[in-house]
C-alpha positions as CSV (number, residue, x, y, z in Angstrom):
1,X,-82.8,-82.7,78.6
2,X,-80.0,-82.8,76.1
3,X,-81.0,-84.4,72.8
4,X,-78.9,-87.2,71.6
5,X,-78.3,-88.3,68.0
6,X,-79.3,-91.8,67.1
7,X,-76.3,-94.2,67.1
8,X,-76.6,-94.8,63.4
9,X,-76.4,-91.0,62.7
10,X,-73.4,-90.6,64.9
11,X,-71.6,-93.5,63.1
12,X,-72.5,-92.0,59.8
13,X,-71.0,-88.6,60.7
14,X,-67.9,-90.2,62.2
15,X,-67.5,-92.3,59.1
16,X,-67.9,-89.3,56.9
17,X,-65.2,-87.5,58.9
18,X,-62.8,-90.3,58.4
19,X,-63.7,-90.5,54.7
20,X,-63.0,-86.8,54.3
21,X,-59.7,-87.2,56.2
22,X,-58.8,-90.2,54.0
23,X,-59.6,-88.3,50.8
24,X,-57.4,-85.4,52.0
25,X,-54.5,-87.8,52.8
26,X,-54.7,-89.5,49.4
27,X,-55.0,-86.2,47.6
28,X,-51.8,-85.0,49.4
29,X,-50.1,-88.4,48.8
30,X,-50.7,-88.3,45.1
31,X,-49.8,-84.7,44.8
32,X,-46.5,-85.1,46.7
33,X,-43.6,-85.6,44.4
34,X,-41.7,-88.8,44.9
35,X,-38.5,-90.2,43.4
36,X,-40.2,-92.9,41.4
37,X,-41.5,-93.7,37.9
38,X,-44.7,-91.8,38.5
39,X,-42.8,-88.5,38.7
40,X,-39.6,-89.3,36.8
41,X,-40.2,-90.9,33.4
42,X,-38.0,-90.1,30.4
43,X,-39.9,-89.2,27.3
44,X,-37.6,-89.7,24.3
45,X,-40.3,-88.9,21.8
46,X,-41.2,-85.7,23.6
47,X,-37.5,-84.7,23.8
48,X,-37.0,-85.3,20.1
49,X,-40.1,-83.4,19.2
50,X,-39.3,-80.4,21.4
51,X,-35.7,-80.1,20.1
52,X,-36.9,-80.2,16.5
53,X,-40.0,-78.0,16.8
54,X,-39.1,-75.5,19.6
55,X,-35.3,-75.0,19.3
56,X,-34.4,-72.8,16.3
57,X,-31.0,-72.7,14.5
58,X,-29.3,-75.2,16.7
59,X,-28.9,-78.5,14.7
60,X,-25.7,-79.5,16.4
61,X,-27.0,-78.9,19.9
62,X,-30.3,-80.7,19.1
63,X,-28.5,-83.8,17.8
64,X,-25.9,-84.0,20.5
65,X,-28.4,-83.5,23.4
66,X,-30.9,-86.0,22.0
67,X,-28.2,-88.7,21.7
68,X,-26.5,-87.9,25.0
69,X,-29.6,-87.7,27.1
70,X,-31.3,-90.7,25.5
71,X,-28.2,-92.9,25.8
72,X,-27.7,-91.9,29.5
73,X,-31.4,-92.3,30.5
74,X,-31.8,-95.6,28.8
75,X,-28.6,-97.0,30.4
76,X,-29.3,-99.4,33.2
77,X,-25.9,-98.9,34.8
78,X,-24.2,-95.6,33.8
79,X,-20.5,-95.5,34.7
80,X,-20.7,-91.8,35.7
81,X,-23.1,-88.9,35.8
82,X,-24.0,-87.2,32.5
83,X,-22.1,-83.9,32.3
84,X,-23.0,-81.4,29.5
85,X,-21.3,-78.1,29.1
86,X,-23.4,-75.7,26.9
87,X,-21.7,-72.8,25.3
88,X,-22.6,-69.8,23.2
89,X,-23.8,-66.2,23.0
90,X,-26.6,-65.1,25.2
91,X,-30.1,-65.8,23.8
92,X,-29.1,-68.8,21.7
93,X,-31.1,-71.4,23.7
94,X,-28.9,-72.8,26.5
95,X,-31.4,-72.2,29.3
96,X,-34.3,-73.2,27.1
97,X,-32.6,-76.5,26.3
98,X,-32.1,-77.2,30.0
99,X,-35.8,-76.6,30.5
100,X,-36.7,-78.9,27.6
101,X,-34.5,-81.7,29.1
102,X,-36.2,-81.3,32.5
103,X,-39.7,-81.3,31.1
104,X,-39.0,-84.6,29.3
105,X,-37.6,-86.3,32.4
106,X,-39.5,-84.9,35.4
107,X,-43.3,-84.7,35.5
108,X,-43.0,-81.2,37.1
109,X,-40.2,-80.0,34.8
110,X,-38.1,-77.2,36.1
111,X,-40.4,-76.9,39.2
112,X,-39.5,-80.4,40.3
113,X,-37.9,-80.7,43.7
114,X,-35.3,-83.0,42.0
115,X,-34.1,-80.2,39.6
116,X,-31.7,-77.7,41.1
117,X,-30.6,-74.4,39.5
118,X,-27.6,-72.5,40.6
119,X,-26.7,-69.0,39.2
120,X,-23.1,-67.9,39.9
121,X,-23.8,-64.2,40.5
122,X,-26.8,-65.0,42.8
123,X,-25.7,-68.1,44.7
124,X,-21.9,-67.5,44.8
125,X,-21.4,-63.8,44.5
126,X,-18.4,-63.2,46.9
127,X,-15.0,-64.7,46.2
128,X,-14.1,-64.2,49.9
129,X,-16.8,-66.7,50.9
130,X,-15.5,-69.5,48.6
131,X,-14.9,-72.0,51.4
132,X,-18.4,-71.5,52.8
133,X,-19.8,-71.9,49.3
134,X,-17.9,-75.2,48.8
135,X,-19.3,-76.6,52.1
136,X,-22.8,-75.6,51.2
137,X,-22.6,-77.0,47.7
138,X,-21.2,-80.3,48.9
139,X,-24.1,-80.6,51.4
140,X,-26.7,-79.6,48.8
141,X,-25.5,-82.1,46.2
142,X,-25.0,-85.0,48.5
143,X,-28.2,-84.4,50.4
144,X,-30.4,-84.2,47.3
145,X,-28.8,-87.2,45.5
146,X,-29.3,-89.1,48.7
147,X,-33.0,-88.3,48.5
148,X,-33.2,-89.0,44.7
149,X,-30.3,-90.5,42.7
150,X,-32.0,-89.2,39.5
151,X,-31.3,-85.6,40.4
152,X,-30.4,-82.8,37.9
153,X,-28.1,-79.9,38.7
154,X,-27.9,-76.8,36.4
155,X,-25.2,-74.3,36.9
156,X,-25.8,-71.0,35.0
157,X,-23.2,-68.4,34.4
158,X,-20.3,-70.8,34.7
159,X,-18.0,-68.2,33.2
160,X,-18.6,-66.2,36.3
161,X,-18.0,-69.1,38.7
162,X,-14.8,-69.3,40.6
163,X,-12.6,-72.2,39.3
164,X,-11.9,-73.4,42.8
165,X,-15.6,-73.8,43.4
166,X,-16.0,-75.7,40.1
167,X,-13.1,-78.0,41.0
168,X,-14.8,-78.8,44.3
169,X,-17.6,-80.7,42.5
170,X,-15.2,-82.9,40.5
171,X,-15.7,-85.9,42.8
172,X,-19.4,-86.0,42.0
173,X,-18.7,-86.2,38.3
174,X,-16.1,-88.9,38.3
175,X,-16.1,-92.7,37.7
176,X,-16.9,-93.7,41.3
177,X,-19.4,-96.4,42.3
178,X,-20.2,-94.2,45.4
179,X,-18.8,-91.6,47.6
180,X,-19.4,-92.1,51.3
181,X,-22.2,-94.5,50.5
182,X,-23.9,-92.3,47.9
183,X,-23.9,-93.0,44.2
184,X,-24.0,-90.1,41.8
185,X,-24.0,-92.1,38.6
186,X,-27.7,-91.5,37.7
187,X,-27.5,-87.7,38.2
188,X,-27.2,-85.1,35.4
189,X,-25.0,-82.0,35.6
190,X,-25.5,-79.2,33.1
191,X,-23.2,-76.2,32.8
192,X,-24.3,-73.0,31.0
193,X,-21.7,-70.5,29.8
194,X,-21.1,-67.7,27.4
195,X,-17.5,-68.6,27.4
196,X,-16.2,-70.0,24.1
197,X,-18.9,-68.0,22.2
198,X,-16.4,-66.1,20.1
199,X,-14.7,-69.3,18.8
200,X,-18.2,-70.6,17.9
201,X,-19.0,-67.4,16.1
202,X,-15.7,-67.5,14.2
203,X,-16.5,-71.0,12.8
204,X,-20.1,-69.9,11.9
205,X,-18.8,-66.8,10.2
206,X,-16.2,-68.8,8.3
207,X,-18.9,-71.0,6.8
208,X,-21.0,-68.0,6.0
209,X,-18.1,-66.3,4.2
210,X,-17.6,-69.5,2.1
211,X,-21.2,-69.5,1.2
212,X,-21.8,-72.8,2.9
213,X,-25.0,-73.6,4.7
214,X,-24.7,-73.5,8.5
215,X,-26.2,-77.0,8.8
216,X,-23.0,-78.3,7.3
217,X,-21.2,-77.3,10.5
218,X,-20.6,-80.4,12.6
219,X,-19.6,-80.9,16.2
220,X,-16.1,-82.0,15.1
221,X,-15.6,-78.6,13.5
222,X,-16.1,-76.8,16.8
223,X,-15.7,-79.1,19.9
224,X,-11.9,-79.3,20.1
225,X,-11.4,-75.5,19.6
226,X,-14.2,-74.8,22.0
227,X,-12.8,-77.0,24.9
228,X,-9.3,-75.5,24.4
229,X,-10.7,-72.0,24.3
230,X,-12.7,-72.5,27.5
231,X,-9.8,-74.3,29.3
232,X,-7.2,-71.6,28.4
233,X,-9.5,-68.5,28.9
234,X,-8.9,-67.0,32.3
235,X,-12.3,-65.4,32.1
236,X,-14.2,-68.7,31.4
237,X,-14.7,-70.0,34.9
238,X,-13.5,-73.4,33.6
239,X,-10.0,-72.1,33.2
240,X,-7.6,-74.9,34.0
241,X,-10.2,-76.8,35.9
242,X,-9.8,-80.5,36.5
243,X,-13.3,-81.1,35.0
244,X,-11.7,-80.6,31.6
245,X,-8.2,-82.1,31.9
246,X,-9.7,-85.2,33.5
247,X,-12.2,-85.5,30.7
248,X,-15.2,-85.4,33.0
249,X,-17.3,-83.3,30.7
250,X,-19.1,-85.7,28.3
251,X,-19.9,-83.1,25.7
252,X,-19.0,-79.5,25.0
253,X,-22.2,-78.4,23.2
254,X,-21.9,-75.4,20.9
255,X,-24.9,-73.1,20.4
256,X,-24.5,-71.2,17.1
257,X,-25.2,-67.5,16.8
258,X,-28.8,-67.0,15.6
259,X,-29.5,-65.4,12.2
260,X,-32.2,-62.9,11.4
261,X,-34.5,-65.7,10.1
262,X,-34.2,-67.6,13.4
263,X,-35.2,-64.4,15.3
264,X,-38.4,-64.4,13.1
265,X,-39.1,-68.0,14.0
266,X,-38.7,-67.2,17.7
267,X,-40.9,-64.2,17.4
268,X,-43.7,-66.1,15.7
269,X,-43.5,-68.9,18.3
270,X,-43.6,-66.4,21.1
271,X,-46.7,-64.7,19.7
272,X,-48.5,-68.1,19.6
273,X,-47.3,-68.8,23.2
274,X,-48.8,-65.5,24.3
275,X,-52.1,-66.4,22.8
276,X,-51.9,-64.2,19.7
277,X,-52.3,-65.2,16.1
278,X,-48.7,-65.2,14.7
279,X,-48.4,-62.1,12.6
280,X,-45.2,-62.0,10.6
281,X,-45.4,-58.3,9.9
282,X,-45.3,-57.5,13.6
283,X,-42.4,-59.9,14.2
284,X,-40.4,-58.4,11.2
285,X,-40.8,-54.9,12.6
286,X,-39.5,-56.1,16.0
287,X,-36.7,-58.1,14.5
288,X,-35.4,-55.2,12.4
289,X,-35.0,-53.1,15.5
290,X,-32.7,-55.6,17.3
291,X,-28.9,-55.4,17.2
292,X,-26.9,-57.6,14.9
293,X,-23.3,-58.5,14.2
294,X,-22.7,-56.7,10.9
295,X,-20.5,-57.6,7.9
296,X,-20.6,-54.5,5.8
297,X,-24.3,-53.6,5.6
298,X,-25.4,-57.2,6.1
299,X,-27.2,-58.3,9.2
300,X,-25.6,-61.7,10.1
301,X,-25.9,-62.8,13.7
302,X,-28.3,-61.5,16.3
303,X,-26.5,-60.0,19.3
304,X,-29.3,-60.8,21.7
305,X,-30.7,-64.0,20.1
306,X,-34.1,-64.9,21.3
307,X,-33.7,-63.9,24.9
308,X,-35.4,-60.5,24.9
309,X,-38.1,-61.3,22.3
310,X,-40.8,-62.1,24.8
311,X,-40.6,-58.6,26.4
312,X,-39.9,-56.8,23.1
313,X,-43.0,-58.2,21.4
314,X,-45.3,-56.6,23.9
315,X,-44.2,-53.2,22.5
316,X,-45.1,-54.1,18.9
317,X,-48.3,-56.1,19.4
C-alpha cells in the first residue's frame, strides 16, 4: 500500500512551495531596474561632493557641470534634452565626469540599462556603412527613450565620428515636444572629444606664462574659441555640423591640461582606491617618469593626464 501524507502536511508543503516561488518573484521584481524614482533619483549633494573631491584640476568643468546637470534635473519641464560637449586632452577627466554624472542620477550608475555608451571606433568604424549606422542609431535612441524618457547617451571619441552621423541625431537634441510620439526632452546627451584640446592648452599656457593662477581661467576665456575651433577643424568630427550652428550644444566644457601636482593627487587617490595606504614617495617616483609638455626644463602639463595612472602604479607599488 502506498503511504499518503496527511492533508495538513501536503498543504504545508504546497504552501511552502508557493511561498518560495513568491519570494523568488519579489526578489527578481525588486532587483529588476525600472524607469522610476526607485532607480533614477538625482543626488545633487553627491554630484557636488564627487566633483569637488574626486575631480582634480578642473574647476571650470566642475562648476559648469554641477550647474548644468542640477538645473536640468530639477526642471519639471525642460524645453530640450541636456547636451554637453566635453573637450580636452586625453586623461583630463572627461570619461570620469560622465561616470560621476551617471552615478548621481542612476542607482546602477554606468551599468544602468538607461545609460548608453557609444565609442566611435568601436560602434561606427567603417565610413562605407554610414547609412546603416544612422538607421541603427535612430532605432537605438528612439527605442530606449520610449522605454525610459530619462535616458543618458554618451558618445566617446566624437573627433573620430563622421559628421554625417553626428548630424543625423540632431532631431533628438532640438526643441521639439515630441518626434513621432516620443519626447526626448528629459534625456541627456554627452559628447567626449579630444578636439579643441590645443586651443584649451594655449589659454592655460598663456595664464601660466603671465604667472596667473589657473583657477583664474573662466569659461568665457575659452568657450567661444573652443566652439569655433571645433566647428572649423576638419578633424574634429563636429566640423560644420548643425549641432553647433543651430546652437543645440548647451555647453562646450573645457578640460584643462593637468599639471604635475594634479598627477600626484590622482596617484594618491588611486592608491587608496586600490586598497593601499597612500604613499607620496611612490606616487612621486611614478609621476616623474611620465611625459610632460615642457617649457625649457620645466614640466608644465602632463601628456597622459591621469588616464594611465592605475596601470602604472602597479609597477611602483
